C-alpha positions as CSV (number, residue, x, y, z in Angstrom):
1,M,17.8,5.2,-3.7
2,F,18.3,1.4,-3.9
3,V,19.4,0.3,-7.3
4,T,19.5,-3.3,-8.4
5,Y,20.8,-4.6,-11.7
6,R,19.7,-8.1,-12.5
7,P,21.0,-9.0,-16.0
8,E,19.5,-12.0,-17.6
9,D,22.9,-13.4,-18.3
10,G,25.0,-12.2,-15.4
11,A,25.3,-11.7,-11.6
12,E,23.0,-9.4,-9.7
13,Q,24.5,-6.2,-8.5
14,K,23.1,-3.8,-5.9
15,W,23.9,-0.3,-4.9
16,I,22.7,2.3,-2.4
17,F,22.8,5.6,-4.4
18,D,22.8,8.8,-2.4
19,P,22.8,11.7,-4.9
20,R,24.0,14.1,-2.2
21,R,27.3,12.1,-2.0
22,V,28.4,12.4,-5.7
23,R,31.5,14.5,-6.4
24,A,31.0,17.5,-8.6
25,S,33.2,16.1,-11.3
26,Q,31.2,12.9,-11.4
27,A,27.9,14.9,-11.4
28,E,29.2,16.9,-14.4
29,A,30.0,13.7,-16.3
30,I,26.5,12.5,-15.5
31,E,25.0,15.8,-16.7
32,K,27.0,15.6,-19.9
33,R,25.9,12.0,-20.7
34,A,22.3,12.7,-19.6
35,G,22.1,16.0,-21.6
36,E,20.3,17.8,-18.7
37,P,21.1,19.5,-15.4
38,W,21.7,17.4,-12.3
39,D,18.3,18.0,-10.6
40,A,16.4,17.3,-13.9
41,W,18.4,14.1,-14.3
42,L,17.5,12.9,-10.8
43,V,13.8,13.6,-11.4
44,A,14.1,11.7,-14.7
45,V,15.7,8.7,-12.9
46,Q,12.9,8.6,-10.4
47,A,10.2,9.0,-13.1
48,G,11.5,6.0,-15.0
49,N,13.2,7.7,-17.9
50,M,15.3,5.0,-19.6
51,R,18.1,7.3,-20.8
52,A,18.5,8.7,-17.3
53,R,18.5,5.2,-15.8
54,R,21.1,4.0,-18.3
55,V,23.3,7.0,-17.2
56,L,22.8,5.9,-13.6
57,L,23.9,2.4,-14.4
58,W,26.9,3.7,-16.2
59,H,27.9,5.8,-13.2
60,L,27.4,2.9,-10.8
61,L,29.4,0.4,-13.0
62,R,32.2,2.9,-13.3
63,L,32.7,2.7,-9.5
64,D,34.4,-0.7,-10.2
65,H,35.4,0.0,-13.8
66,P,36.5,3.7,-14.0
67,A,37.4,3.4,-17.7
68,L,34.0,2.1,-18.8
69,K,32.7,4.1,-21.7
70,F,29.0,5.0,-21.8
71,E,28.7,3.3,-25.2
72,D,29.8,0.0,-23.4
73,V,26.9,0.0,-20.9
74,P,24.9,-3.1,-21.5
75,D,21.7,-2.7,-23.5
76,F,19.6,-4.0,-20.6
77,Y,16.0,-5.0,-20.6
78,A,13.8,-2.4,-18.8
79,G,13.0,-4.9,-16.0
80,E,16.7,-5.7,-15.3
81,L,17.3,-2.3,-13.6
82,V,15.2,-1.6,-10.6
83,V,15.3,1.8,-8.8
84,E,13.5,2.0,-5.4
85,H,13.2,4.8,-3.0
86,S,14.5,4.8,0.5
87,V,12.3,5.4,3.6
88,A,13.8,8.9,3.9
89,E,13.0,9.7,0.3
90,L,9.4,8.4,0.5
91,T,8.9,10.3,3.8
92,E,10.0,13.5,2.1
93,I,7.7,12.8,-1.0
94,R,4.8,12.1,1.4
95,G,5.3,15.4,3.1
96,R,5.3,17.3,-0.2
97,V,2.1,15.5,-1.3
98,T,0.4,16.3,2.0
99,K,1.1,20.0,1.3
100,A,0.3,19.9,-2.4
101,P,-2.9,21.6,-3.6
102,L,-4.6,18.4,-4.7
103,P,-8.3,17.4,-4.6
104,A,-8.9,15.4,-1.4
105,A,-9.7,12.1,-3.1
106,Q,-6.6,12.3,-5.3
107,R,-4.4,13.2,-2.3
108,E,-5.7,10.2,-0.4
109,Q,-5.0,7.8,-3.3
110,V,-1.4,9.1,-3.7
111,L,-0.8,9.0,0.1
112,A,-2.1,5.4,0.2
113,A,0.3,4.4,-2.6
114,I,3.2,6.1,-0.8
115,D,2.3,4.4,2.4
116,T,2.4,1.0,0.7
117,A,5.8,1.9,-0.8
118,L,6.9,3.0,2.7
119,G,6.1,-0.3,4.2
120,E,8.0,-2.1,1.4
121,A,11.0,0.3,1.8
122,R,11.1,-0.3,5.6
123,E,11.2,-4.1,5.0
124,R,13.9,-3.7,2.4
125,E,16.0,-1.4,4.6
126,Q,15.8,-3.9,7.5
127,T,17.4,-6.6,5.3
128,T,20.2,-4.4,3.9
129,E,23.4,-3.2,5.5
130,P,23.0,-1.3,8.8
131,E,22.6,2.5,8.8
132,G,25.8,4.4,9.4
133,K,28.0,2.5,7.0
134,A,30.1,5.0,5.1
135,L,29.1,5.5,1.5
136,S,31.9,5.5,-1.1
137,P,33.0,9.0,-2.2
138,S,31.2,8.5,-5.5
139,G,27.7,8.4,-3.9
140,A,27.1,4.7,-4.1
141,N,27.7,1.7,-2.0
142,A,28.1,-1.5,-4.1
143,T,27.0,-4.8,-2.6
144,P,27.7,-8.2,-4.1
């Protein structure tokens, strides 16, 4: 996932968040703050759940500020935190939709939307850091 935080009164911050690269202790802290299991939290982040996204921002900000308390996470505007899927994630989602028992017309609509998002993700990934750069042990790669 590509996460961008653009506070109205501060500097933009970007991260590449790979949920497979989060240490168990960090995941447990996230679960505690989110109030739900890890997988449910990930789905909630992707679905746009604000509490889940606030927990994600807290996790990412703690990479640079380990003592940051959840209560001190900025009360951001909804549009200030953008979560976008990577090409790999969208390709996986597309495969699931292709196999899902959906009416043909609905499947085609969903696939068209995913294909549009895939094009945007490919462009975004071409302008970000090259593949193969090591992610931090916490599961995110901060970029200024």
